[in-house]
N, C-alpha and C positions, 0 to 999 in steps of 0.2 A: 358308337364304336367303343368307347372306353368301357360302358357297361358290359358289352360283349366280352371284352379283353378280360375285365376283372371277375367275370363268371367263368369263363373258360380257363383262366390262369388258376382259379380255386379248384377246379375239377381236376386239371391235369397235374397241379402240384401234388394233390393228395393222392391220386390214382396212377400217375404216370410211373412211379418207381414199380408199383405192383405189376403194371402192364409189361414194362420193359424186363423185369426179372422173369416173367413167364415166357418171353420170346427166345428162341433158340439162336440168338445172334450175340456177339461179343460186343463190349463197349466200343471197341475201335471201329467195327462196322457202323454203328449208330453215329459215331463221331463224323466218320467220312461221309456218311449219307447226308448229314446236316451241313457239312462244308460245300458238298455238290449243290444242295438246294440253295445255299447262299449265293453261290457263282450264277446259277440259272436266274435267281432274282435280279442280281446285278446286271447280267447280259440283257434281261427283258426289259430293264428300265432304261438301257441304251439303245436297244434295236426294237423298234416297235412291232416287226414281223415276230420276233421272238416272244414278246409280251403277249400277242395276240394268241399264240400256240399255247402258252402257259395258262391263260384265262380260259380257253375254250372249255376244258373239262368242268369248270364251276360256273360258266355263263348262265346256265339255267336256273341255278339255286335261287337267286333273288327273284327271277320272274315268275317261278312257278310256286314257290313255297312261302316266300317272305314278303315279296312286294318291293318295288323300286325304292320306295322311300325308307326301307328298312335294311337296305343293302349294308348300311354301316354297321349294323348290329352283327351281321353274319361275318363281316370282315373281322370285326373285333373278336369274335369267337376264334377265327382262324389265327389271328396274331396272338392270342393268349396261349395257344398250344406251343409256340416257340418263344415266348417271352419268359426268360429265365433271368431275373436280375440276381446280382450278388447281394444277398441281404443279411450275411453274417449269421449270428446263432439262430435268429428267428426262422429263417428259411431252412437252416440246417435241422432245426428240431422238426419242422414239418416233413421234411423229406425223409428223415430217419424214421418218423412215425409210418410213412408210406412204405419205406423199405422193409420195416418189420411187421407191417400189417397191423400195427396197433393204432388204429385211428378211432379215437373216442370223440365225444362231443367237444372236448376242451381243444383238441386239434382242429376240429372243423371251425369252431369259433376263432381260433387264432388264425387260421388260414384266410377266412373272410375278412377279419378286421385287417390283416396285411394287405390283402387285395384292395380293400377300401382305401387304405392309407396310401397305396401305390397308385390308385386311380385318381385321387383328387389332384395332385401335382400334374399328372399326365392331361387331365382334363384342362387344367388352367394353362399349360403350355399350348395345348392343341387350340384352344379358343384364342389365346393371344397370337399364335402363330397365323391362324386364319384371318384374324383382324388386321395383322401387318400386311399379309399377301394380298387382302382386298384393297387396302389403302395405298399401297406402294406400287405404282404403276410398272416399276422396273421388275417386280416378281412376275407380273402377267405377261411383260414383253420378253422376258427371258426364261420362261417356263420350260422350254425344251433343254436349254442348257442346264438347268438346275437338275432336270431329271437325269440328265446324262452324267452330271458331276456326282449325284447321288449314287448312281449306278457304279461308277468307278470306285466311290468309297466303300460300297458293299462287296465288291470284289477284292478290294485292298484288305478289308476286314477278313474275309475268307483266307486270304493268303497269309496274313498275319497269324490268324489262328492255326494254319497248317504247319508253320514253322515256329509256333510258340512264342512270337514276338510279344504277344499280349502279357506273357508271364514277366518278361524282362521289364515291360512298361511298369507292370504292377509292382514289382521290386524297386523300380527306380523312382516311383512316386511315394512320398511319405503317406502313411495311414493316419491322417488327422483325426478320424473318427474312432480309433481303436480304443482309446482311454473312455470315450462316451459309451461306445458298445459294451465294454466290460462293466462299466459302472451300472449300466441298466440290467445286465444279465445278473449281477450280484445282489441286486435288490431281491428281497424274499419273494415277493409276489410273482415277478417275473421268472426267477429261477424255478419256481414251483410250476408255473405254467409251461416252461421249456422242457421240465422233466430233469433238469440238471441238479447236481449235488443231492441226489435221491438219498444216498447213504452218508449223511453228514456224520453220524456217529462213527461209521467206519473212517472217514478222513480224520476225525479227532482221534481215533485210536492211533492211526498210523503216525500222527504228529505228536504223540505222547511218548515221552522217554522214561516213563516209569518203569522200575524193575520188578512190577508184580503184574500178575496177570489181570486184565480187565474184563468187563462185560460190554462187548461192542454190539450186542444185539443178535437177533437170528441170522444166520448166514444167508444171504442171497442165493437163489438157485443157480444152477449152471444151465445156460439157456442159449439158444441160437447157434448150436453147435452144428457144423456141416459134416464133421467125420470124426471118428475116434480110431485111435489104434494103440496097441499094447493092452488090449483088453480081450477076454476071451471071445472070439469070433468078431473082434472089432465091435462089439455091441456097446451102446451108450451107457453111462453111469449117472445115477442120480444122487444128490446129497441124502435124499431121504432113504435110500437104499443102505446108507452108510452109518445110519444111526447105531451108536454103541461103540464107534470107532473114532480115533482122532484123526482128523483130516487136514492136510495142507494144501491149500489152493495156491498154485505157483503160476504167476503170469510171467511169460517169457516170450523170446523171439530168437530163432536159432542163429541168427547172424549178429546178434548183440552181444559184444564182448563182456559187457558187465554181467549179462545173463549167464554167460559160459563159465564165469569165475564162480558164480553163485551156484551153478547146477553141480559143481563138485561136492559142494555140501549137501545139497538136496539128494543126489545119488546115494551119498554115504548114509543119510538119515534113512532113506528107503531101505537100503540094504540092511541096515543095522535094526530097524524097528518094525519091519513089515510083518514079522511073526508075532509081534506084541500088540496088534491092533492099530497099527499106523498105516494110513494111506495117503499117497502123494497124488494129486490131480494136477498135471501140467496144462495149463490153459494157454496155448500157442496163439497169440494176437499179434498179426503180421504189422510190422513197420513198413515194409518195401512191398512192392507189387509182386517180387518174385518169391516173397514169403506167403503169398496165398496158395501157391501150387503145393498140393499134398506130397508129391513125390519128393519135392526139395525139403519139406519139413521132415519126413521120414528119414531121409538121408542124413539130414542135420542131427535128429535125435540119435541115430545110430553112431554117428561119429562122436557124440558126446556120451555115449553108452548109457542112454536113458532107457530104463526098463519098465518105469511106472507108468501108468495110462496117461495118454496125450490126447487133447481135445483140440480141434481145429476152430478157433473162434474167429473165422474170416470176416464175419459181419458185425463183430464188436458186441455181440449180445451180452456175453458174460462180462466182458470188460466194462460196458455200461451198467449192467446190473450192480457191480461192484463200486461204481463211480471210480474206477481205477484210471490212473493217469501216467503210470511209469512202468518201465521194464528195468529190472525185475521188481516184482512186488509179491509179498507172501501174506496170506490170511490163515491163521491157524484156528482151527474149529474144534470144539470139545465133543465128547461123545453124546451130548444131548443136542447138538447142532447150534451152539452159541459161539460167534467168533470171539476169541478171547485175546488174540495179539495180531497186530499188523504191523508189517515191515516193509518199508519202500526204499528201494535201491539196495546197494550192497551193503555188507557188514552185518553186526549184531548176531553172528552165527552162533557163539557160545550162548548168549541169552536165549535165542529161539530154541536151540536144542534143549537148554534146561527146561523151558515151557513145555516142549514135547514130552519129556520125561515126566514132568508132574502131571500133566494132564493124563498120560497113559497109566500113571500109578493110580490117579483119581478114578479112572474108569475100571481098573482091575487091580485093586490094592494087594491081592494075593500074589500077582504075577511078579517075578524076579526079572528086572530088566538087564539086558547087556551093558558092558561098560560103554561110557560116551565115546564118540568118534574123535579122532585127532588129525583133522584136516587143517592144514596151514591157511590162515586167512590172508589172501593176497590182495584185498582191497587197497588201492593206493591211499597213502596217508600223507602225501606231500602234494604241493600244488603241480599240476600238470596241464598239458595242452588239451583242451576240451574236445570232444568227438567232432570231427571235421568231415562234413558231407561235402561230396564232390559234384553232384548233379546240380543243375541249373535251379530246380525248384526251391531247394533248401540251402543254397550257396551262402554260407556264413563266415568264411574267412578267405576269401580269394584275393590275392594280392596284385592282380592285374590292374591296368589303368582303367577299366570299365568293367561292367557286368559281363559275365561269360556268354549270356545270351544262349541260344539254341541252335542246333544244326552243325554242319560240317565247317570247321574253322581252322586257321592256322595261328598258333600261339608263339610268342617269344618271352623267354625269362626277362623279368625286369633286372635292373642292376643289383637290387638287393631285396630279399623277401623279409618282411617283418616278423616278429615273434608270434608264433602260433598261427601262422598263415601259410598258404601254399600258392604256387605258381606253375603254369604250364609252357611247355615248349613243343614244337611239332604240330602235326596235324590231328585233330580230335573230333570226333562226333559227339556234341553235347547235347545230352537228353535230360529229362526232368530228374531222374534218380541216379544217373551214371554218366561217366566218361568212357567212349569206346576209342581205343587206340587206332590210328590209321598209319601214318608215316613219321619215323623218328619222334615218337609220342614219349615224352618225359613229364614226371611230377617232381617239383622241388618242395620240400616241406621244412619249415623252421619249426622244430618241436622241443618240447621238455618232457621227459618220461623215463621210465625204465625200459618199457617195451612199447614198440609200434606195430599195430596190426593193420593190414589192408585187406578189405573186403572186395574180392575180385572173382569174376567168372569168364568162362571161355576155355579155349585149349591154346596154349602157347607158353611163354616164359615171361617171368618178371626178375629184373636184375636190380637189387638195392644196394646203394653205396652210401655208407655212413662212417664217419671217423676214419676215412682212408682205407676201408675194407669194403670189398664187393662180394656179393652172394648172388648166385642165380637159383630161381625157383621154378619148377615145372607145374603149370596150372592146368587143370582139365575138370570141365563139368560145371555144375551149378554153382551159384555164388557161395563162396566160403572164405574164412578168414585165414590169412597167412602171417605169421610173424615175420616181419622184415627187419626189426632191429631188437636185439635183446642185450641188456647189459645190467651189471649188478646194482648200480646206483644210478639214480635220476641225474641226467645231465642235459643242458641245453646243446643242441646240434642241428645240423643240416642233413636232411636225407634226400637223395635223388633216386627215383623209382623209374626204370624204363620198361615199358609194356610192349610185347610184340604185337603186331596188327591182329585186331580182332578181340583182344582182351578188353573186358569192361571193368572199371574200377567204381565202387560205390562210396566207400568212406574210409578214413583212418580212425582208428580208436586206440586208446593208449592204458597202459597198466603200470 
């Protein structure tokens, strides 16, 4: 059985993502189908008649093709198809390879080694469990009760998965293996096998604060793009076609406030230098699920007045090719295709524009460049509240007595909200990435910043109260950022936001 499971697990892990991507079904349908199967298995363990019905389609397989003494191998093959352990970066590397179709011999070997490593403890537990069951008379006497109990546990697991209870449990249990996991990945041999840190030179350039241009190696290609816009006929663009031009590869996400502040400068550079041989490629790599939707990205780009080409990097192909880890991030490429400067996060705009001008002059010494831009740098320079996620999956500053959990719940404000944390009041539907207002829904935030922005979607009204003043905002459409507090100097304060039913809030960001 364990042998069949290891073989099946290897095949399905390598090819499963390729198969699922080819099916015309959404991730949600696949998830619900899996939950239904779990419930049926649980019911079958409790009710023998249902178990007989479930087994009937498979009853002839061992008799006709395998033989009664090899049925365990067939059962292992079936189990391997649904056995998906949480294996951290190792399994992630395998599944990404499958999703991108880049399955080489290294990936196959890594998968087989992982399957063998998984199979060994399973075999030990299976043999030990069988030995205990054979020697302890109580197991044989209460076999029926054990099966019923196991069936109840399986159904309970399905219910917990339905309401995302397992997510709350994962957050509540400390990850004692995280440091070991990271130490393993950081070792050069494993990092190379996993395909991480592919562009260590780029990472070094991004961390270098030198005031001169660098040689960061040949620019990685633009790959894995699902769609382009702001190009002639929305046709794709390759870096090879831009040889002779100076190119800025800008990683962004439309609901990222840090990106929005940076895009004011990128827009200005595009407008000022596009006729001098300068090209901006905006690589939109999503942070939230709603940022995968092309219409949302196009609407966001229009609101930000983006005129340069934009590529939808929904599968993180280009993001991974650049070993990028942040929004925003810029990689400046000279006319020969070499990355000469990398900037992670906000700021350094004057330095970046100076490098753009130097590379343009090097590419065409006879050209006369227009005057430099003069866009205020609004990068926060004082300590402020960090970005605050409101959904259950990345809850990082909730001030309630316990975890938010998931599903529809009623909340009450605590007596006090600590610095840089938020609390809830009223009835909310809590999801992984957002909070959806139901009845008397309010958020209280203790913040320090000049400006507070709320990422919200739906149709309705938000009312923000801070420093004794209230203001109402009309909300309509896809997720967008609304300024709910604006002041000249950063101050510590308390913000109360009331959302009308149906509105969804994703995060607070600050400036």
